[in-house]
C-alpha positions as CSV (number, residue, x, y, z in Angstrom):
1,M,-23.5,-33.5,-26.0
2,R,-27.0,-35.5,-26.3
3,P,-29.6,-34.5,-23.6
4,L,-29.6,-37.1,-20.6
5,L,-33.4,-38.0,-20.9
6,F,-36.1,-37.5,-23.1
7,G,-39.6,-38.5,-23.7
8,Q,-40.8,-41.9,-22.4
9,Q,-37.1,-42.4,-21.2
10,A,-38.0,-39.9,-18.9
11,G,-40.9,-41.0,-17.4
12,E,-39.6,-44.9,-17.4
13,F,-36.8,-43.1,-15.1
14,A,-39.3,-40.8,-13.2
15,S,-41.2,-44.6,-12.3
16,F,-37.9,-46.5,-11.3
17,L,-36.9,-43.2,-9.3
18,L,-40.3,-43.3,-7.2
19,A,-40.2,-47.2,-6.8
20,L,-36.5,-46.9,-5.4
21,G,-36.9,-44.1,-3.1
22,Y,-40.5,-46.5,-2.1
23,F,-37.9,-49.3,-1.6
24,R,-35.6,-47.4,0.2
25,L,-37.8,-46.1,2.8
26,T,-39.4,-49.5,3.4
27,L,-36.7,-52.2,3.4
28,N,-34.2,-50.2,4.9
29,P,-34.0,-51.2,8.3
30,Q,-31.7,-48.4,9.9
31,M,-33.6,-45.7,7.9
32,S,-35.6,-44.7,11.2
33,D,-32.5,-44.3,12.8
34,V,-31.2,-41.9,10.3
35,K,-32.4,-38.8,11.9
36,S,-31.6,-40.1,15.7
37,T,-27.7,-41.1,14.4
38,A,-27.6,-37.4,12.9
39,S,-28.6,-36.0,16.5
40,Q,-26.1,-38.4,18.3
41,R,-23.7,-37.2,15.8
42,I,-24.1,-33.6,16.5
43,A,-24.5,-34.0,20.3
44,V,-20.9,-35.6,20.4
45,I,-19.3,-32.6,18.1
46,Q,-20.7,-30.4,20.4
47,S,-19.3,-32.4,23.4
48,Q,-16.0,-32.1,22.3
49,L,-16.2,-28.6,21.0
50,V,-15.9,-25.8,23.7
51,D,-17.9,-22.5,23.8
52,H,-15.3,-19.6,22.5
53,A,-16.7,-17.2,24.6
54,S,-15.8,-19.6,27.6
55,S,-12.7,-19.6,29.5
56,K,-12.5,-23.3,29.9
57,H,-10.3,-24.5,27.0
58,Y,-10.8,-28.2,26.9
59,V,-13.2,-31.1,28.0
60,D,-11.7,-34.0,29.8
61,G,-12.7,-37.9,28.4
62,A,-14.7,-36.8,24.9
63,A,-14.8,-39.3,22.5
64,F,-12.8,-38.1,19.4
65,T,-13.5,-40.2,15.7
66,N,-12.2,-39.1,12.3
67,W,-14.7,-37.9,9.3
68,S,-15.3,-41.6,8.1
69,N,-14.6,-43.4,11.6
70,E,-12.7,-45.8,9.9
71,A,-10.5,-46.4,12.9
72,G,-12.9,-46.5,15.2
73,K,-12.8,-43.7,18.1
74,C,-10.0,-42.5,20.8
75,H,-10.7,-41.4,24.5
76,P,-8.5,-38.6,25.3
77,A,-8.1,-37.7,28.8
78,R,-7.4,-34.3,27.9
79,H,-8.7,-32.0,24.8
80,V,-7.5,-28.7,24.6
81,F,-7.7,-26.1,22.3
82,P,-4.8,-23.3,22.3
83,E,-4.8,-20.2,20.4
84,T,-1.5,-19.1,20.3
85,T,2.5,-20.7,19.9
86,S,3.3,-19.4,23.5
87,E,0.0,-21.9,25.1
88,V,1.0,-24.6,22.9
89,A,4.4,-24.0,24.5
90,Q,3.1,-24.4,28.4
91,I,1.1,-27.7,26.9
92,V,3.8,-29.0,26.4
93,R,6.0,-28.5,28.9
94,Q,3.6,-29.3,31.3
95,A,3.3,-32.5,29.2
96,H,6.8,-33.3,29.2
97,A,7.6,-32.5,33.4
98,S,4.3,-35.3,33.6
99,G,5.7,-37.6,30.9
100,T,2.1,-37.4,29.4
101,A,1.9,-38.3,25.4
102,I,0.4,-35.7,23.1
103,R,-1.2,-35.7,19.5
104,V,-2.8,-33.2,17.6
105,A,-6.1,-33.0,15.6
106,G,-7.1,-30.6,12.7
107,A,-10.3,-31.3,10.5
108,G,-10.3,-34.8,11.3
109,A,-9.7,-35.9,7.8
110,S,-7.2,-38.6,8.2
111,P,-9.4,-42.3,8.0
112,N,-6.8,-43.8,10.1
113,D,-5.4,-43.4,13.7
114,M,-2.8,-41.5,13.2
115,A,-4.1,-38.7,15.4
116,F,-5.6,-41.0,18.2
117,T,-4.4,-40.9,21.9
118,S,-5.8,-41.6,25.3
119,S,-3.8,-38.6,27.3
120,T,-3.6,-35.3,26.0
121,M,-5.3,-33.8,22.2
122,I,-4.1,-30.1,21.0
123,H,-6.6,-29.6,18.8
124,T,-5.7,-26.5,16.0
125,T,-9.5,-25.5,15.4
126,R,-8.7,-22.1,17.3
127,M,-5.2,-22.1,15.5
128,R,-6.6,-20.2,12.6
129,R,-5.1,-17.0,11.6
130,I,-3.4,-16.0,8.8
131,V,-0.5,-14.6,9.9
132,R,0.5,-12.8,6.5
133,V,0.2,-13.0,2.4
134,D,3.4,-11.6,0.9
135,P,2.0,-11.4,-2.5
136,V,5.9,-10.1,-3.4
137,H,7.8,-13.5,-2.7
138,K,4.1,-15.4,-3.2
139,V,4.0,-17.0,0.3
140,I,1.2,-17.4,2.6
141,T,2.3,-18.1,6.3
142,C,-0.8,-19.3,8.9
143,Q,-1.2,-21.2,11.6
144,P,-2.1,-24.8,11.4
145,G,-5.5,-24.9,11.5
146,V,-6.5,-23.2,8.5
147,T,-8.3,-24.2,6.1
148,I,-7.4,-24.8,1.9
149,R,-10.4,-23.2,1.5
150,E,-9.9,-20.2,3.7
151,A,-6.3,-20.1,2.9
152,S,-7.5,-19.7,-0.6
153,Y,-9.7,-17.4,-0.5
154,A,-7.0,-15.0,1.2
155,L,-4.5,-15.5,-1.6
156,E,-7.4,-14.9,-4.0
157,R,-7.4,-11.2,-2.9
158,H,-3.5,-11.1,-3.8
159,R,-4.4,-12.9,-7.6
160,L,-2.5,-15.9,-6.1
161,A,-3.3,-19.6,-5.3
162,L,-1.6,-22.6,-3.4
163,P,0.9,-24.8,-5.5
164,V,-1.3,-27.8,-4.1
165,Y,-5.1,-28.7,-4.3
166,P,-5.6,-31.8,-3.0
167,S,-9.4,-33.3,-3.7
168,V,-11.3,-31.7,-0.7
169,D,-10.5,-28.0,0.5
170,W,-11.8,-28.7,4.1
171,T,-9.1,-29.9,5.0
172,T,-6.2,-28.3,7.1
173,L,-3.2,-27.0,6.2
174,G,-1.6,-27.8,9.2
175,G,-3.0,-31.7,8.5
176,V,-2.0,-32.2,4.5
177,V,1.7,-30.7,4.8
178,A,2.1,-33.1,7.9
179,T,1.4,-35.9,5.6
180,A,2.8,-34.6,2.3
181,S,-0.5,-34.7,0.9
182,H,-0.7,-34.0,-3.0
183,G,-2.8,-32.9,-6.1
184,T,-2.6,-34.1,-9.5
185,G,-0.1,-32.9,-12.6
186,I,3.1,-34.3,-13.6
187,S,5.0,-30.7,-12.9
188,V,3.4,-30.4,-9.3
189,G,5.1,-31.8,-6.2
190,S,3.4,-32.9,-2.9
191,I,2.6,-29.6,-1.1
192,S,5.1,-30.2,1.6
193,A,8.0,-29.7,-1.3
194,Y,6.6,-26.2,-1.2
195,V,7.1,-25.6,2.5
196,T,9.5,-22.7,2.6
197,Q,9.8,-22.2,6.8
198,L,8.2,-24.4,9.6
199,V,7.7,-23.2,13.3
200,F,7.4,-26.0,16.3
201,V,6.9,-26.5,19.6
202,S,9.6,-29.2,20.1
203,G,9.0,-32.2,22.7
204,T,10.7,-30.2,25.4
205,G,8.5,-27.3,25.0
206,Q,11.4,-25.1,23.0
207,I,10.4,-23.2,19.8
208,I,12.2,-24.1,16.8
209,T,12.2,-22.3,13.5
210,I,13.2,-24.5,10.6
211,N,13.3,-23.3,7.1
212,E,15.6,-23.4,3.8
213,M,19.0,-22.1,5.9
214,T,18.8,-24.8,8.7
215,P,21.4,-26.6,9.0
216,L,21.1,-30.7,10.3
217,S,22.3,-31.6,13.4
218,A,25.9,-33.0,13.9
219,T,24.1,-36.5,14.9
220,V,22.0,-36.5,11.9
221,S,24.4,-35.3,9.6
222,K,26.9,-38.2,10.9
223,L,24.6,-40.8,10.2
224,L,23.9,-39.8,6.9
225,A,27.4,-40.0,6.1
226,A,27.6,-42.9,7.5
227,T,25.0,-44.2,5.2
228,I,25.9,-42.5,2.0
229,T,28.3,-44.3,-0.7
230,A,30.5,-43.0,-3.4
231,S,28.5,-45.2,-5.6
232,S,25.5,-44.1,-4.7
233,P,25.5,-40.5,-3.8
234,P,22.6,-38.0,-3.4
235,P,20.7,-36.3,-5.9
236,H,20.3,-33.6,-4.0
237,P,21.7,-32.0,-0.6
238,F,19.9,-32.9,2.2
239,R,18.0,-29.9,4.4
240,M,16.8,-30.1,7.7
241,L,13.2,-28.7,6.1
242,D,13.0,-31.4,3.7
243,A,13.3,-33.5,7.1
244,A,10.7,-31.6,8.4
245,A,8.2,-31.1,5.9
246,C,6.4,-34.3,6.2
247,H,6.5,-34.6,9.9
248,M,3.2,-36.4,11.1
249,G,3.2,-34.8,14.0
250,L,6.4,-36.6,15.4
251,L,8.8,-34.0,15.4
252,G,6.5,-31.5,18.1
253,V,3.5,-29.5,17.3
254,C,3.8,-27.4,14.3
255,V,2.6,-23.9,15.4
256,E,3.2,-22.0,12.3
257,M,4.2,-22.6,8.8
258,S,5.2,-20.7,5.5
259,I,4.2,-22.2,2.0
260,A,5.2,-20.7,-1.4
261,C,2.4,-19.6,-3.6
262,E,2.1,-19.5,-7.2
263,P,0.3,-16.9,-9.8
264,L,-3.6,-17.4,-10.0
265,S,-4.7,-19.1,-12.8
266,L,-8.1,-19.6,-14.8
267,V,-8.1,-23.6,-15.2
268,H,-9.8,-24.9,-18.0
269,T,-10.3,-28.3,-17.8
270,I,-12.3,-31.3,-20.3
271,S,-13.7,-34.3,-18.3
272,Q,-14.1,-37.0,-21.2
273,P,-14.9,-41.1,-20.8
274,V,-12.5,-43.3,-22.5
275,T,-11.1,-47.1,-21.4
276,L,-8.8,-48.4,-19.3
277,S,-6.6,-49.6,-22.5
278,D,-6.9,-46.1,-24.3
279,V,-5.8,-44.6,-20.6
280,Q,-3.0,-46.8,-20.4
281,K,-1.7,-46.1,-24.1
282,S,-1.9,-42.2,-23.5
283,W,-2.0,-41.0,-20.0
284,A,2.0,-40.2,-20.0
285,H,1.3,-38.1,-23.6
286,K,-1.5,-36.1,-22.1
287,A,0.1,-35.7,-18.5
288,L,2.7,-34.3,-20.5
289,L,0.5,-31.8,-22.8
290,S,-1.5,-30.7,-19.7
291,D,-1.1,-29.0,-16.5
292,Y,-3.3,-31.2,-14.6
293,Y,-4.0,-34.7,-15.3
294,R,-6.0,-37.4,-13.4
295,F,-8.6,-40.5,-14.4
296,W,-11.1,-42.3,-12.6
297,W,-11.6,-46.5,-13.5
298,V,-14.8,-47.6,-12.5
299,P,-14.2,-51.5,-10.9
300,H,-16.2,-54.6,-13.0
301,T,-16.4,-52.2,-15.7
302,D,-13.7,-51.7,-18.6
303,M,-14.3,-47.7,-18.3
304,C,-12.6,-44.9,-16.9
305,Y,-13.2,-41.1,-16.5
306,E,-10.4,-38.5,-16.9
307,M,-9.6,-34.7,-16.5
308,I,-7.1,-32.7,-18.4
309,G,-6.6,-29.0,-17.6
310,K,-4.8,-26.2,-19.0
311,K,-4.1,-23.0,-16.6
312,H,-5.5,-19.7,-19.2
313,A,-4.5,-17.0,-17.3
314,T,-2.4,-15.1,-14.2
315,A,-2.6,-11.8,-13.1
316,P,-0.2,-9.0,-13.3
317,D,1.4,-7.2,-11.4
318,D,0.0,-4.0,-10.0
319,D,1.2,-1.6,-7.2
320,T,-1.5,-2.3,-5.0
321,L,0.6,-5.5,-4.1
322,S,3.6,-4.4,-3.4
323,R,3.0,-4.4,0.3
324,V,3.3,-7.4,2.5
325,S,-0.4,-7.5,4.3
326,V,-2.2,-9.7,6.5
327,V,-5.6,-11.2,6.8
328,S,-6.0,-11.8,10.7
329,I,-8.1,-14.7,12.2
330,G,-8.9,-14.2,15.8
331,G,-5.6,-12.1,16.1
332,P,-4.5,-8.6,15.5
333,Q,-3.1,-6.9,12.4
334,T,1.0,-6.1,12.3
335,N,0.7,-5.1,8.6
336,I,-0.6,-3.0,6.1
337,A,-3.3,-4.3,4.4
338,P,-4.4,-3.7,1.0
339,S,-8.4,-2.5,1.7
340,E,-9.8,-0.5,4.4
341,S,-12.3,-3.2,5.5
342,T,-9.9,-5.8,5.7
343,A,-7.7,-3.9,7.8
344,A,-10.5,-3.0,10.4
345,A,-11.8,-6.3,10.8
346,A,-8.3,-7.5,11.5
347,T,-8.1,-4.8,14.0
348,S,-10.7,-5.6,15.6
349,G,-9.5,-9.3,16.0
350,S,-13.5,-10.4,15.0
351,R,-13.5,-13.5,13.1
352,Q,-17.0,-13.4,11.5
353,S,-15.9,-9.7,10.6
354,V,-12.5,-10.7,8.8
355,V,-14.6,-13.8,7.1
356,A,-16.8,-11.0,5.8
357,A,-14.3,-8.9,4.4
358,A,-12.0,-11.7,2.5
359,V,-15.3,-13.4,1.0
360,S,-17.4,-9.7,0.4
361,R,-15.7,-9.3,-3.2
362,P,-16.5,-11.8,-5.6
363,T,-13.7,-14.9,-5.8
364,G,-13.3,-17.9,-8.1
365,T,-14.4,-17.3,-11.3
366,A,-16.8,-14.5,-10.6
367,A,-13.3,-12.6,-9.5
368,M,-11.2,-12.9,-12.3
369,M,-14.3,-12.1,-15.0
370,N,-14.7,-8.8,-12.8
371,S,-11.1,-7.8,-11.7
372,R,-9.3,-5.4,-13.4
373,H,-6.3,-7.0,-12.8
374,V,-7.1,-10.3,-15.1
375,P,-9.0,-9.7,-18.5
376,L,-12.2,-11.8,-19.0
377,V,-10.9,-14.7,-20.7
378,T,-12.7,-16.0,-23.7
379,R,-10.2,-17.9,-25.6
380,V,-6.9,-18.8,-25.4
381,Q,-5.6,-20.5,-28.0
382,D,-2.3,-22.0,-27.6
383,S,-4.5,-24.0,-24.3
384,A,-7.2,-24.6,-26.6
385,N,-4.8,-26.3,-29.2
386,V,-3.0,-28.5,-26.7
387,L,-6.1,-29.8,-25.5
388,A,-7.1,-30.5,-28.9
389,Q,-4.4,-32.7,-29.1
390,V,-5.6,-34.5,-26.0
391,V,-9.0,-35.0,-26.2
392,R,-10.4,-37.6,-28.5
393,R,-13.1,-35.3,-30.3
394,E,-12.6,-33.1,-33.3
395,P,-10.7,-30.0,-32.5
396,H,-13.2,-27.4,-33.5
397,R,-15.9,-29.3,-30.5
398,V,-13.2,-29.1,-27.8
399,T,-13.4,-26.3,-26.3
400,Q,-15.7,-23.3,-25.6
401,S,-14.8,-19.9,-24.2
402,Q,-15.5,-18.8,-20.9
403,E,-18.4,-16.8,-22.2
404,E,-20.2,-20.0,-24.1
405,W,-19.3,-22.1,-20.9
406,E,-20.9,-19.6,-19.2
407,A,-24.1,-19.0,-21.2
408,Q,-24.7,-22.8,-21.9
409,R,-24.5,-23.9,-18.0
410,A,-26.9,-21.7,-17.0
411,G,-29.1,-22.8,-19.7
412,L,-32.7,-24.4,-19.1
413,A,-31.4,-27.5,-20.4
414,A,-28.1,-27.6,-18.2
415,T,-29.9,-26.9,-15.2
416,V,-32.3,-29.2,-15.4
417,A,-29.9,-32.1,-16.2
418,R,-28.0,-31.2,-13.2
419,N,-30.7,-31.4,-11.2
420,L,-31.4,-34.5,-12.4
421,R,-27.8,-35.6,-11.5
422,G,-27.8,-33.7,-8.0
423,P,-27.4,-34.6,-4.8
424,W,-30.4,-36.3,-4.3
425,L,-29.0,-38.8,-6.8
426,R,-25.8,-38.8,-6.3
427,H,-25.8,-39.0,-2.6
428,S,-29.1,-40.3,-1.3
429,V,-30.2,-43.0,-4.2
430,M,-26.5,-44.4,-4.5
431,E,-25.5,-44.6,-0.6
432,C,-29.1,-46.8,-0.7
433,L,-28.2,-48.6,-3.4
434,L,-24.4,-49.6,-1.9
435,Y,-26.7,-50.3,1.5
436,K,-28.2,-52.8,0.0
437,A,-24.9,-54.4,-1.6
438,T,-23.7,-54.5,1.7
439,Y,-26.1,-57.9,2.0
440,V,-25.8,-59.1,-1.7
441,P,-22.7,-57.7,-2.9
442,R,-23.0,-59.7,-6.2
443,L,-25.1,-56.3,-6.9
444,L,-22.1,-54.0,-7.5
445,P,-21.1,-54.5,-10.9
446,A,-24.7,-53.2,-11.8
447,I,-24.8,-50.4,-9.3
448,N,-21.1,-49.6,-10.5
449,S,-21.8,-49.8,-14.5
450,L,-25.1,-47.6,-13.6
451,Y,-23.0,-45.0,-12.0
452,Q,-20.8,-44.9,-14.5
453,K,-24.1,-44.4,-17.1
454,L,-25.0,-41.5,-14.5
455,F,-22.2,-39.8,-13.7
456,L,-19.3,-40.3,-16.4
457,S,-20.4,-41.3,-19.4
458,Q,-20.6,-37.5,-21.0
459,P,-18.0,-35.2,-21.8
460,E,-18.3,-32.2,-19.9
461,E,-15.9,-28.6,-19.4
462,F,-15.0,-26.6,-16.7
463,Y,-14.1,-23.1,-15.7
464,G,-13.0,-22.1,-12.5
465,T,-10.0,-21.2,-10.3
466,P,-7.7,-24.3,-9.1
467,R,-9.3,-25.0,-6.1
468,E,-13.2,-25.0,-7.8
469,A,-11.7,-27.1,-10.6
470,L,-9.4,-29.1,-8.8
471,T,-11.5,-30.8,-5.9
472,F,-14.8,-32.2,-5.7
473,D,-17.3,-34.0,-3.7
474,V,-16.4,-37.3,-1.9
475,L,-20.2,-38.0,-1.5
476,F,-20.2,-40.1,2.0
477,K,-18.0,-42.0,4.3
478,Q,-15.4,-44.0,3.6
479,H,-12.2,-46.4,3.7
480,A,-9.5,-45.1,1.7
481,M,-6.5,-46.4,0.8
482,E,-3.9,-45.2,-1.9
483,M,-0.4,-45.9,-2.6
484,A,2.7,-44.4,-4.8
485,V,4.1,-46.0,-7.5
486,D,6.6,-44.8,-10.4
487,A,4.3,-43.4,-12.9
488,D,5.9,-46.0,-15.6
489,A,4.5,-48.7,-13.4
490,M,1.0,-47.4,-13.3
491,P,-0.2,-49.5,-16.2
492,A,0.9,-52.8,-15.6
493,V,-0.3,-51.8,-11.2
494,M,-3.9,-51.3,-13.0
495,D,-3.9,-54.6,-15.3
496,A,-2.7,-56.3,-11.9
497,L,-5.2,-54.6,-10.1
498,K,-8.0,-55.9,-12.4
499,T,-7.0,-59.2,-12.2
500,M,-7.0,-59.5,-9.0
501,I,-10.2,-58.4,-8.6
502,E,-11.3,-60.9,-10.7
503,R,-9.0,-63.8,-9.1
504,E,-10.2,-63.3,-5.8
505,S,-13.7,-62.7,-6.9
506,L,-13.9,-59.3,-4.8
507,Y,-16.8,-57.3,-5.3
508,V,-15.8,-53.6,-4.8
509,H,-17.2,-49.7,-4.9
510,F,-16.7,-47.4,-7.7
511,T,-14.2,-45.7,-8.5
512,V,-10.2,-46.2,-8.4
513,E,-8.8,-42.6,-8.8
514,V,-5.2,-42.4,-10.5
515,R,-3.1,-38.6,-10.0
516,F,0.5,-38.0,-11.2
517,S,2.4,-35.8,-9.0
518,K,6.7,-35.4,-9.7
519,S,8.9,-36.7,-7.2
520,D,10.1,-34.0,-4.2
521,K,13.3,-33.8,-1.6
522,V,11.2,-34.3,1.2
523,W,12.2,-37.4,3.3
524,M,9.2,-39.3,4.3
525,S,7.1,-38.0,1.3
526,P,5.8,-41.0,0.0
527,A,6.9,-39.2,-3.6
528,F,10.5,-39.0,-2.1
529,D,13.1,-39.3,-5.6
530,W,12.4,-42.6,-6.9
531,V,14.6,-42.4,-9.1
532,A,17.7,-42.1,-6.6
533,T,15.9,-44.5,-3.9
534,R,16.0,-47.7,-6.8
535,R,19.6,-47.5,-8.2
536,A,20.0,-51.1,-8.6
537,R,17.6,-50.7,-11.3
538,R,19.9,-49.4,-13.7
539,T,17.6,-49.1,-16.7
540,R,14.3,-49.4,-16.5
541,T,11.0,-47.4,-19.0
542,A,9.2,-44.6,-17.8
543,P,7.9,-41.9,-19.5
544,L,10.7,-39.2,-20.5
545,L,9.6,-35.6,-19.0
546,V,11.0,-33.2,-21.2
547,A,12.8,-30.2,-18.9
548,P,11.7,-26.5,-20.5
549,S,14.4,-25.5,-22.6
550,P,16.3,-22.3,-20.9
551,T,16.0,-20.0,-23.6
552,S,12.0,-20.6,-23.8
553,Q,9.8,-18.4,-22.0
554,G,6.1,-17.1,-22.2
555,T,3.5,-19.8,-22.7
556,T,4.6,-23.5,-24.5
557,T,2.7,-23.8,-27.6
558,A,1.3,-26.7,-28.9
559,A,3.1,-26.8,-32.0
560,S,6.4,-26.7,-30.0
561,L,5.6,-29.3,-27.8
562,G,4.9,-31.9,-30.6
563,A,8.2,-30.8,-32.1
564,R,9.5,-31.7,-28.8
565,L,8.0,-35.3,-28.4
566,S,8.3,-36.0,-32.2
567,A,12.1,-35.5,-31.6
568,S,12.0,-38.0,-29.0
569,A,11.6,-41.1,-27.9
570,F,8.8,-40.0,-26.3
571,A,6.2,-40.6,-29.2
572,Q,5.8,-44.3,-28.4
573,H,5.5,-42.8,-24.5
574,S,8.6,-44.3,-23.1
575,V,12.8,-44.5,-22.6
576,K,15.0,-46.7,-21.5
577,L,17.0,-44.3,-18.9
578,A,20.4,-44.3,-18.5
579,P,22.1,-45.1,-15.7
580,S,22.5,-41.6,-14.5
581,A,19.8,-40.8,-13.5
582,E,20.1,-37.0,-12.2
583,S,20.7,-35.9,-15.9
584,P,18.4,-32.7,-15.9
585,Q,16.4,-33.6,-18.9
586,H,14.8,-37.0,-16.5
587,R,12.0,-36.0,-13.8
588,S,10.8,-38.6,-12.4
589,S,7.7,-39.0,-11.5
590,T,4.9,-40.7,-9.6
591,A,0.9,-42.0,-9.7
592,W,-1.2,-42.2,-6.8
593,I,-3.5,-45.0,-7.0
594,G,-6.6,-44.3,-4.4
595,L,-9.2,-47.1,-3.3
596,V,-12.5,-46.6,-1.8
597,M,-14.7,-48.9,0.0
598,F,-18.0,-46.4,1.2
599,K,-19.7,-46.7,3.9
600,P,-23.5,-46.4,3.6
601,Y,-25.2,-45.5,6.7
602,G,-22.2,-45.7,8.5
603,V,-22.0,-49.7,7.5
604,S,-18.8,-50.7,6.4
605,D,-18.8,-53.4,3.0
606,P,-17.5,-56.7,4.5
607,M,-14.9,-57.3,1.9
608,W,-13.2,-53.5,2.1
609,E,-10.5,-54.6,4.2
610,K,-10.1,-58.4,2.2
611,Y,-9.7,-55.6,-0.7
612,Y,-7.1,-53.6,0.8
613,R,-4.9,-56.1,2.4
614,A,-4.8,-57.8,-1.5
615,F,-4.0,-54.8,-3.3
616,E,-1.6,-53.2,-0.4
617,S,0.5,-57.0,-0.7
618,L,0.4,-56.5,-4.7
619,V,1.7,-53.3,-4.7
620,T,4.2,-53.4,-1.6
621,G,6.1,-56.6,-3.4
622,K,5.5,-56.7,-6.7
623,F,5.7,-52.9,-7.6
624,G,8.0,-51.0,-4.7
625,G,4.7,-49.1,-3.0
626,R,4.3,-46.5,-0.8
627,H,1.3,-45.7,1.7
628,H,0.0,-42.3,1.6
629,W,0.4,-41.6,5.5
630,S,-3.0,-40.5,6.2
631,K,-5.3,-43.5,5.0
632,Y,-5.2,-47.2,5.7
633,N,-1.9,-48.8,6.5
634,T,-0.6,-51.9,8.2
635,W,3.1,-51.3,7.2
636,T,5.6,-52.5,10.6
637,E,9.2,-51.5,10.5
638,A,10.5,-53.6,8.5
639,E,8.5,-52.9,5.5
640,T,8.6,-49.0,6.1
641,A,12.9,-48.6,6.3
642,Q,12.7,-50.3,3.0
643,A,10.1,-48.2,1.3
644,Y,11.7,-44.7,3.0
645,P,15.7,-45.3,2.9
646,M,15.9,-41.9,5.3
647,L,13.9,-43.0,7.9
648,P,16.9,-43.8,10.6
649,A,17.7,-40.2,9.4
650,F,14.2,-38.9,10.4
651,D,13.8,-40.9,13.5
652,A,17.4,-39.6,14.4
653,M,15.6,-36.0,13.9
654,R,12.8,-37.1,16.2
655,R,14.4,-38.5,18.6
656,E,16.1,-35.3,19.2
657,M,13.2,-33.3,18.8
658,D,11.4,-35.2,21.2
659,P,13.3,-37.1,23.7
660,K,10.9,-38.9,25.8
661,G,9.0,-39.7,22.7
662,L,6.1,-37.3,24.0
663,F,4.5,-37.3,20.2
664,V,4.5,-41.2,19.5
665,N,0.9,-43.1,19.4
666,D,0.3,-46.8,19.0
667,W,-0.2,-45.4,15.2
668,A,3.5,-44.8,14.9
669,R,4.8,-47.7,16.9
670,R,4.0,-50.0,14.6
671,W,6.4,-48.8,12.1
672,L,8.9,-46.4,14.2
673,P,12.4,-48.0,14.4
674,K,12.5,-49.7,18.1
């Protein structure tokens, strides 16, 4: 890897940054207001929150907005902060008696008006108790306000991890489950697909538990029977849990959830620059050979940056993990905990002491290195061979051992390079440049190119837990839009997107992120069973995803994967699917294409909405795309019903659980059946 800067180039670059800093301070009309704006924002947040020591659980009329402030703000007449299921049930019963509408808000990460209401808003900020972690069955049970980061810390104590990691870890599990949020990996579904049980307070105040054994109601079953014909049988049995797993807050208030987990792995990722045409040709090969694959395209350039990840090691069974334990945040301990410190903290009910106990031991890579359960991984040859096949460099230069990587990362050159490309450059300078582009949009191609050269032009390696390896800094406030399409259509979508930007003379921001997942059975998930919902297309080109052999055990070697590839039509990266799409050797997959338009200093780029509407029209009309529920979406009932064949049955279930429509707001009215 060549050094970032040296000699005369370093001096020129320093002079450029000094000039740019002066430019930013003197010519930015809003910089003098940044501190006051931050102070105002802090005041707004403080006005929305209530002191935990206070007996008052809500404030009236305070404004609520989401993190990016994309959809403006709402003014709920009442803010409530319950801590227990019984408190939620009481709030809902009162609302049912008076006919008052309710919406639920978590971390406020959804950049649309999904949570907005002018009536009662239930905040989950106090419902952050991890009820139990069951290491035997690999299940975590928690309240909806627990964040992905908090759940990960608790799971790492038991050598477990969540099966799905979205891009940010400060979102709540309640929010990501409600919207079927996803990570990346051709064998990884949306997080809603891993839910094993949900507990709701329905629109009448009744506490309802839905798990894998809960049957559908007679009304919903009859509706499904009337819509299913012999020529289009369902590919799998319908379950109430599949209907409720992506609920969008419309079935009631979810007060508890259980999610199936997986053994904690050490993830090794290699990221490298690659052209868009190369990605379009080789993505399926790389997605199949790796555990995690995604790429970012930089608009106005032909360059992408791809990440390829493999799991290395998992923690073996241990007798100390044979008992169900509890990490209790804000509540009493009910089962035996594995450590005395955690037990004492949980019994005391102190959130601070519990968090301290949960993070007192090393976590992440350090925990895996120091733990006697997980040996230090220096080089897993099978994984190295696979990564050698899917990256462009020579095999002997592809991978470093974890020890080599950590030694290099701690070195002076790597430290200086990280500091040079740190938050001051990635955030402050780039935000300043994007702000200038709101007045001079023609600067954006040059800004995008600069960003690509500074941050996406060098290969990089990383070792860490799934949370550390798969989440990243999303920079600053932004308008976000993401649509899911059949994975085999992704190359055509990217070509159409690039053509659209050029044809419409759009100037857009870096980057377009593309992730992959497998389809799932969750009714309202954007990744819902693509093959079954496209039976009219009896033959199509799609990546061949070979199911593992029933006799194969343990780690799959690169040689065996290569043999399977050579013996199939996947060598050409596509295969014609036969009419019998239910064949177990074919698994449909989904590509998620996410657009970003930043809001530097809170200012929206004038082209953002034109860009999003054009992409929405393109993907909806030509490629049968589906929106990510928590992001930009202008669909009405007609588009939603066409994209989601299970919408009528879901709406029937919604009406049963919420007969007065307490949880329906303006956002939902735009697309729900009338």
